[in-house]
N, C-alpha and C positions, 0 to 999 in steps of 0.2 A: 522625466522625474516622476516617480510613482509614489502614491501614498494611499493607505487604506481609507475607505470613505469616512467622512467626518461623523456621520450618524453612528457608525459602528464604534468609532473612538469614544464618543459621548456615552453610548449605551454600555461599553465596557468599563468605563471609568466611573460612571454615575448611573447604574442600572435602575434604581428606584427614585431617582431624582425627578421632580416634576419637569416635564419638557414643555407641555402646552396646557394652559389653563383656559377653558373656553365655555361659553354659555351652553347650558344643557339643551336648550331648545333647538341648537343647531343640528342635533342628531335625531330629533323626534320623527322625521319623515324618512329616515334611512334604515331600512330593515336590518342590514348587517350591523350597523354601528349601535342601533338601539338595543341589540342583543349582547353588546360588549359589557363587561362588568367594570365600567369606569368608576372611580372613586369620586365622591362628592368633595368639592373643595371647601365650600362654606356650609354653615349649619342649615341653610335653607335649600340647599341643593340647586341653587341657581347657576353655579359653575361647577364643571366637572374637571378632572385632572387626567392627563395622559402622561405616564412617565416614559423615560427614554427606552426602556425595554419594550414597552407597548408600541411606541412610535416606530421603533425598528421593525417589530413584527408586521404592523400594518403597512409600512413602506415596502416590506419585502413581498407581502401578499399582492399589493397594487403593482409592483414591478412584474411579477409573474403574470398578472392579469394583462398587463400591457404587452408582454411578449406573446400571449395567446391571441391578442388582437393584431399581431404582426407589426407592433411598434418595436423597433430594435435599434441597434447601433446607428447613431447619426441621423435618425429620424427627427425631423423638425416638428415639434408638437406646440401649438398655440394653446395657452391656458388662459380662458377668459372667465374670470370669476372675481368677485369682491373678497375681502378679508375673511377667510374661514380656514379651519385646519386641513380641510381636504385639498386646498391649494398647496399647502405645505407638504402634505403627504405625496401629492402628485409630483412636485419638483424633486423630492428625495427619491421617489421611485423611478423617475425618469433618469436621474443621475446614475442610479444603480445599473441601468441597462445602457448607459452611454448614449442616451437620446438627448436632444437638445430642447429644453423648455424655452418658449417665447411668451412672456407674460404681456397680455394685452388689456387695455382699459375697458371694462364692461359697460361703462357709461358712454362710450362712443356711439354715434349714429351708425346704422347698417352700412352706409356708403363708406364711412370712414374705416370701419373695421375691414371691409372688403379691400380697401386700398392697402392697409398694413398686412393683411394676409397675402395679398399679391406681391408686395415688397418681400415678405418673409419666404415665400415660396414653401409654405407649410404642407407637411404630409397628412397631419391629423389635427383635430381640434377637441380639446377637453373644455366643457363649459356646463354651467348649470342654468344657462339662459336659453330661451327659445329663439334660435336664429335661423334665418332664411339663407342658409349657406350650403352650397353644393359639395364642399369638401367633406372628407370622412370625419363625422362628428361623433364624439363619445360623451355620454351624460356623466358629469363629474360625480353624481350621486351613485353611479354604479361602478366605482372603482374596484370593488372587491367581488370579482366573479369567480374566484377559485380559492380553494384552501391551501393551495400550494404556496410555499415561500421560496423566493429566489435566495440562493447563497450570497454570501458577501462578495463584493467585487472591488477592484482597484480602479483608480482613475488617474489620468494625466493631468498634473497641475497646469500644464499649458494649454489644455483643451478648453474651448469655449464652454462655460458653465451655464450661461444664460444670456438671452437677449432682452434688453428693456428698451423701450422707445422713448426718445426725447419728446418734449411737448411740442416741437416744431413751430416755434414762435415766428420764424422768419421764412420758413419754406416747408416743403413736405417733411413729415416726421422721418427720423432716422433710427434704424435699429442698431442699438449699441452692443457689440459683443464683448462681454466680460468673462474672463477666464477664472478658473479656480484660484490661480495664483494671484490674480487682481484682488479678489475678495479676501484672500488670506493676508496679503501685504497690507490692505487697508485696515483689516482687523487688528493686526499686530502694531500698526502705527498708532491707532486710536487707543489700544490697550496701554501703551506706554504712558499716556496722559490720563486716562480714565479708569485704569486698573480693573477691567472686566473680571468677574469671578462667578463661580457656579451658584453663589448665593443671590445673584441679582435676579430681579424680576422686571422684565421690560415689557411695556405694553405696545401692541401693534397699533399705534395711534396714527399712522400714515398709510395710505394704499400700498399694498405689496407689490403692485405693478409699477411703482416708482422706486427709484433707488433708495430714497429715504426710508421707505417701508421695508424693502427686501433686506436692507442692511441691518435693520432691527433683528430680523430672523437670523441672519448670518452671525451676528455677534452672539445671539443666544446659543446657537448651535455649537460654535467653536469654543465657547466658554462652558458649555454643558449647563447653562442656566435656563431659567424659565421664561417663556413668552406668553403674555396674557392677551387673549383675543376678545375685544369688547364686542357687545352685540351689534354695534354700528359705530360709525365715527362721529356721532352727534356728541355735542358737549356733555349732555346728560349721561349717555352710555359710557363715555370715556371716564367721567367722574366716578360713576358706579363701579366700573372695573377697577379703577386705580385704588379706591377706598377698600373694596373687598379684598384685593390681592396685596395691598400695601406695597405698590410698585416702587422700585428703586431707581430705574432709568426710564426717562420719558423723552420722546423726540416730538417736537411740535414746530409748526410754521407760525409766523407772527399773527396770522388771523385767528388761529386757535387760541394762542395765548391771550390776545385781547378779549376773546369771548370768555375765557376762564375768569379774567379779571372783572369784566362786567357782570358775570354771574356770581362773583365773590367765592369762586371755587379755590380752596386752599390746597396746597400739595400734600401728598401722603406723608405719613409720619416719618417713614424711613427713606424717603426719596433722597438720592444723593447727587443727581445730575439731571438737568433739563437741557437737551440740545435744541437750540433755536436756529433753524436755517430756512432755506426755501424762498429767499428773497430779502429785500431791504427790511430792516427792523428799525422801528422808530425808537429814538433814544429814550423818550419818556416812557415808552411801553416797557423797555428793558429794565429801566430803573424802578418803575412801578412794580413790576413783576418781582424784582429782587426785594423790595420792601414788603411784599406779601410772602416773603420767605421761600420763594422759588430759587433754587440754585442753578442760576442761568449760565450756560456755556454757549456762546455764539459760535456757529460753524460756517464754513464756506466749502462748496464742492459742487459736483455735478454728476450726472450719469456717467460721463466719460471718465471720471476719476474714481468711480466705484464708491462714492460717498465722500465724506468731508476730508479736506486736505489741510485745513487750518482750523485752529480753535482758540477762542478767547475764554480764559478761565475766570472764575469769580473774583479772584484777587486782582485782576487788571480791569475789572468792569468799570469802576468809578472813573479811573483816569483815561480809559481807552474805550469809552462806551460805543462809539460809532465804528470801532474797528472789528474785523473778523478774526483778529488774533494772530498768532504765530504759526508758521508752517509746522506740520508734524514732523517727527523724525523720519528721515528718509525721503522727505519731500523737498524739492527745490522750487521756489517760487521767484520769478524774475518779472520786472517791468520793462517793456521794450517800446521803442518807437516804431513807425511804419516801416523802417528799414531794417528792423530786428536788432538795432543797437540797444544795448542795456542802458536804462536810465538810472540816474542817481536818486537818492532818497528824496521823497516829497514831490517827485515829478510824476504826473499822471501819464500812463500809457497802457498798452494792452498787457494783461496778465497772462503769463505762460507758465506752464507747470511740467516738471518731470518727476516721475516716480515709478515704482514697480507696480503701482495700482492702476496705472493708465490703461484704458481700453485696448483691446486687440484691434479694433477698428469698427467701421460701420458695416453692417451686414449687406452683402451684395452691392457694395458701393465703394469700390477702391479708389475712384477719383476724389470723392469727398473726404475719404480717410487721409489721402496724401496731402490734401489742402490744409488739413488740421494739424499736421506736425511739421516741426522745423528743428533739426538736430536733436531728435528725441524728445523735444519739448511739445506739449499739447497747447495749441493756440485756443484759448478759452472764448475769444471774442468779447470778453469783459474788460472794462476799463477800470483802473484803480491805481493805488500807489503804495509803496512801502515807506514807513517813516524811519527816522534815524535808528530806531530800536528794532527794525524789521517787522513791525506789526503791519498787517495788510489791511488796506481800506479799499472798499468796492465803491466805484462811482456809478457806473451804469454799463449796460451792454452797448457795444460799439453801434449796433444796428438801431438802437433807440436814440441816439445822438441826433439833434435836430440842427441842421445848418441853414440859417436864414440870412440872406444877404452877406454871406461870408463869415458870420458870427456863429459860434457854436453855442447851442442852448441845451443844458442838462435838464431833461424833463423832471427828474427827481428833485432838482432844486426848486423848480416852479411848483411842483406838487406839494412839496414841504411848506411853502409859503401858503398855498391855498388851504391846505389842512389845518393851519393854525387858526383860520377863521372860525369863530364860534358857531356859525350857521351852516358849516360844511362838515359832513361826515368823512368823506374821501373824494378823491379826484384822480384822474388819469390824463396825462398830457402827451400828445403825439404830434408828429410832423405831418403836414398836408402838402402835396406838391403844389407849387406856385410858380407861374411863368415869370414873375417879376423877381421874387426873392429866392427862388430855388425851392424853399420850403416855408410854410408859415406855421406859427404855433397855434394849436387847437387844444382846448381843455374840455374834458367831460367831468361834470361835477354832480355829486350826490349831496343835496342839501337837506338839512333838517328842519328848515323854515322856509316855506314857499314865499315869504316876503322878500327873500333875497333875489335881487335882480342882476342882470349882466352888467348894468351901469354901476351898481354898487361894488361889484367884484373888481371892475376895471379900475375904479377910483382907489380901492384898497391895495390892488397890485402896484399901482403907480408909486405908492408910498414905500414899497418894499423891494421893487425889481427895476432893472434897467429897462428902457422902453422896448428894446428889441426882444426881451424875454416875455413880454406881456401877450397872452393869447389874442390873436386876431378874431377868434370865434370861441364862444363858450356855450356848450350844450348842457342843459340840466337833464339828467337821467335818474332812474330809479335805483340802479345798482351798476357796479363795475363788473364786467364779465371776468371770471377767474377760473384758474385750473383747480383740480382737487387739492393742490398744495397751497392754494391761496395766492398764487402769483397772478398779477393782472395780465389779461389776455389783450395786449395792445393791438395785435394783428386783427382781432375781431372788430375793434372800433375803427381801425384804419379801413377795413373792408366795408363797414357800414357807412363810413364817411364817403367813400368813393361811390357807393350806391346812392346815397343821398344827393350827391352832387350830379 
């Protein structure tokens, strides 16, 4: 199946439409870009605009530059950079020459990056960081080494478009291969509910090396709308970019939404949807955000599903606050037991998903890929249930369940009770290997008052939880380790617990 490249489509249909709105300081140190005649977006010249014709031209020049550096068809190219428009240009240019972009987290330690590079078996590295790496490395700032422009090209929708790595919460991180068709089908399914259009302005509020961030770019590209790149992902810079651009679509994780509320940041005037995903969302947080006039849409999905597969719309928020919504059109969600038997409504089991947006597989890992599919359904490893109206509810990841003395303990339930204590900011509950009980419950707590003691907490929990759910150990720490998307890194605490013991 062939299709002209998406950037060419957008440039042909909307040649003068704003493609990328970005801080002017991002190009100050780039000789080539500083000579381009970009228009100022705001009256202060704080942000500049790149229209679709200009984006097409820059991508064609970068593609020709790549070919001159011997990057060609099927070359695996690691792109290691934070959110900036050069990352977007790089991906578009690599697609034009049928090379494979592999986006890696620039915040990883050198040893972690080396591990992912080894897994990926990359041929080239594009980065704006100083890395001690033996592989062929190209400075991201020097994309434009020729005036030549590559002619337009076609691509196969079934070809792998991108590799994104999962967070690797329970094992070594895995590279997820997503095809052009995966992204297209995910976009089409979301568009039926959210009605993406060329007048939208979406802020790149999540890291582009995660599926949540990359799908923001994909939605803008396929709808020929505008993407707004903030100076950083700090709350202040996000607020500044949203206000200047009057953003219409926003994607956030719960941690970001909480910070917005604490900072009394109000939504842009013409915003029409805020997608909240990336982990468990506290009901009070969601309702508070709604009271502050944020148009909340809760979503559920993963890297393997090429973005969200279910959506809770504002009209259902009051009655279904803790739900992740209904499956998108073309997405089939089932709940099954350990023998893959489908469960009836309101029974908790593993969530499995079938759709055209499901990943092609894990890069260079056929065995792991095979284990994650059953009769074309992707086995999420998440537990939850569907209610009588087919609304999806997420309970927890299977690997996070604590089994102590034959009893199942949901850590999220214990965390919820802990977090209701007025002297606690947040908590994380994990299981610790125990010779007697199999596992024992352990809690890590961030308190806002040092007067709170372990004995105080145990007495509080006794009033609210069954005895077997009460943590055998409680550690007070300064902060809970989290990913860039705000998900708690339980595996880090498990590792520290093993070292402590």
